[in-house]
C-alpha positions in Angstrom: -139.9 -40.3 -31.4 -144.1 -40.2 -31.5 -143.8 -44.0 -33.6 -141.3 -45.4 -31.2 -141.4 -44.6 -27.4 -144.7 -42.5 -27.1 -146.4 -45.1 -28.5 -145.0 -47.3 -25.9 -146.0 -45.2 -22.7 -148.5 -43.5 -23.4 -148.7 -41.5 -20.5 -146.0 -39.5 -21.7 -145.1 -36.0 -23.3 -143.2 -34.5 -25.6 -142.3 -30.9 -25.4 -139.5 -29.5 -27.5 -137.8 -26.6 -25.6 -136.3 -23.9 -27.7 -132.5 -22.9 -27.9 -131.8 -25.8 -25.6 -129.6 -28.6 -26.0 -130.0 -32.1 -24.9 -129.7 -31.5 -21.4 -132.4 -29.5 -19.8 -132.4 -29.4 -16.3 -129.0 -27.5 -16.8 -129.3 -25.3 -19.9 -132.9 -24.3 -18.8 -134.1 -25.3 -14.9 -137.1 -23.0 -14.5 -138.7 -23.6 -17.7 -138.4 -27.8 -17.7 -139.4 -27.4 -13.6 -142.4 -25.9 -14.4 -142.6 -28.6 -17.4 -142.6 -31.2 -15.1 -143.8 -29.9 -12.5 -147.6 -29.0 -14.8 -147.2 -32.8 -16.1 -146.3 -34.7 -12.3 -150.0 -31.7 -11.3 -152.1 -33.2 -14.1 -151.3 -36.8 -13.3 -152.1 -36.6 -10.0 -155.3 -36.2 -10.1 
């Protein structure tokens, strides 16, 4: 992942969420929303 997708998209971040599968927005929505909110706030400034 780091050598392909993240190399092509330098502003992207990889977060591994324990005990969560391939659909984090449904499987662990509070944590997923927090990660997205923090990312957007950092990129907005």
